[in-house]
N, C-alpha and C positions, 0 to 999 in steps of 0.2 A: 437428411439435412440435420446439421448440428450447429448451434450457436454458442458463443462464449457465455458462460454463466457468471463469470466474475473477472476482474482485471487480472492480467497475467504478466509475467516477466517479458519485457520487450525483447524481440529478437534482433532489432536494428536500432541504432542510435539515429533516429529520424530528426529532420530539422526542428519539428516542434519540441522534441525531447532535448535537443541541444540548446534551444532557446530557453527552455525551462531550467536546465542546469546552470546556464549562464546567469539567469535571473537570481538563482538561489546562491550559488557559489561561483562567482566570475573566475574564469580561467581554469576551472577544474573539470576533468572528464570522468564520468562514472566507470566503474569496473564491475565485472561479474564476480560474485562471491558465492561459493558453494554453501549449501544449507546442510548442517549436521546438527539437528535439534537435540537438546539435552532432555532426555526422557524424565518423566515424573514431575515436570514443571507445568504451570498453567500456560495455556496458549496465548500468544501475543503479549507476553510480559517480558519484553526484551531487556529492559533496563535492570530489573532485579536479577534476571537470569545471568546477564553478563557480569554484574557486580559480584554475584556469588562465585562465578567462575574465576574471576580475577583474584578473589580472596583465597580460594582453595587451590587453584592451579597456576596462579601467576599470570603473566601477560598483561595486556592493557585493554581498555575500552576504546573503541573508535566510533565516534559519533558522525552521523550523516543522514542521508535520505534514501530510502528504498524507492525505486521508480517502478511504476506500474502503468499498464496500457490496456484500455478496453478498445480493441482495434477499430479504427475509423470513428470512434465516438468521443473518447476523452483520455487524457493522461493524468497521472497523479503522483505526487511525491509525499512520502510518509516519513516523518521524523523517526529515526531508528538508531540502534547501536549494534555493532558487531564486535567480535572478540579477536584480538591479535594475540596468538599463542606466544609462549616464550621463544619459540623458534622463528616467529615472524609471520606465520601463516594466518591469513584472514579467513574467518569462518562466521557464518550466521548460525548461532546456536539456539535461537529462540524457536520454540515449538509453534508450528503454524496450524491454523484451523483446517487448512486443506494442504495435502502433500505437495511439496514443491522442491525442485532440485537446486535451483540457484536464484539469486536476486541480482538485479542491476542496482549498484550502490554508489551513491555520490558522497564521498568523504567531505565533511564540513569541519575544517580545522578550528572554527570559531565557536560553534554551538556546543553547549553542554546541557545535560539534563538537570533541571532545577526543581524537579518534583511536581511540576504542573503539566497539564496536558497541552500538547501542541497540535493545532489543527493541520490536517493534510492540505496540501496545495494542489488544486485541481484546475485543469485547463481543458476546455472543450475542443475537440478536433472537428466537430460538426456544430454549426451555430443554430441548428434546429431548436425551437423553443422547448421541446421535450428534453433535450440533452442539457440545455442551460438550466431549465427548471429542476431537473433531477439533481444536478450538482449543487444547486442552491440549497436544496433541502438538507444537505450534509452540513453546510455552514450554519443553517438555522438550528439543527440539532446540536451542533457543537456549542453554539452560543447559549442555548438553553441548559445543556447538561453541565456547563462550566461557569454558570453564574455564581458570583461571590465565592464563598468558601468551597463550593463544589469543584473549583478548578484544581484543588489539591487533594481531592478525594479519589480513591481508586476502588476498583471492584464494581459490583452492581449497585446502581443508585436508583432508588424508587422515588418517583415524583408524586405529589398529591395535588388535589384540587385543580385549579385553573392550569397549573403547569403540566399536570398529567394530560389534560385535554389538549393543551398546546402541542405536546409530543405526539398524541394520537393524530392530530391534524397534519403534522409534519410527515408522519408515516403514511397517511392517506394520500397526500400529494406525491410522495416518492413512489408509491405503488402505481398511481395514475400515470405519472411521467415515465416510469419504468416500462409500462405496457406499451406506451407510444414509442419509446426509444427502441424497444426490441424490434419494432417494424423497420427500423433504419439499419439494423445490424446485418451485414452480409453473412452468408454461410461460411464456415471456416474453410479456407482454401490452402493450397500447398505452400504459399509464401507468407502466410500469416504466422504470428508467434505460436509455438506449440502450446496447447492448453495444459501440458504437464508441468510447465514452469521451468523448462530446461534452458531457456534463453536461446533456443534454436528455432528455425522455421519448421513448420509441420513437415515439409517434404523431406527434410534430413533428420527427422526425429521419429514421431509415431505414425507418420503417414496421414493421408486425408481420412478423417473419421466418416463412418457410415452409420445409418440407423440400425 
């Protein structure tokens, strides 16, 4: 038996994903974009990485939203930027914490990065209290970590006093909800998105995993 350990690239543009896309950028359809990370860069620092690439190699920055799915549990949109090369090829060049082959990307022609953090947009696929509570903890963490001037700070931020205790409580609740949520998650099946992040279903990618 194997379960998903983290959200993956959706293999199907499901009705909930379509609805989320229309909510964010009406009339736009997401596309799959290959991941070719720039080595030697910090992970998940897409805005600086693409800015450096444009300055040294040309091309342009394309802003939008990476779409993720925790199958049967929730979907998520993450504000992101990719690189359009001088030849017109779209690539995600940001280094990921986990290896991934491609992302599902929704281009947003209006949004621009303005130096402050942007919260992910999360929607439950399962209305179970554990799922709803789990997602709520991310909003609570975002609010805490981006209070006041911290909204424009980057890198590791250390909290003190009551705020540090508040963060610990958020993590405690997330762990508790995560344990309950894991009981709702089905075993990875042949028609689920492949855990490798290829954007394909398991059956046509790495096959059904075994212990």
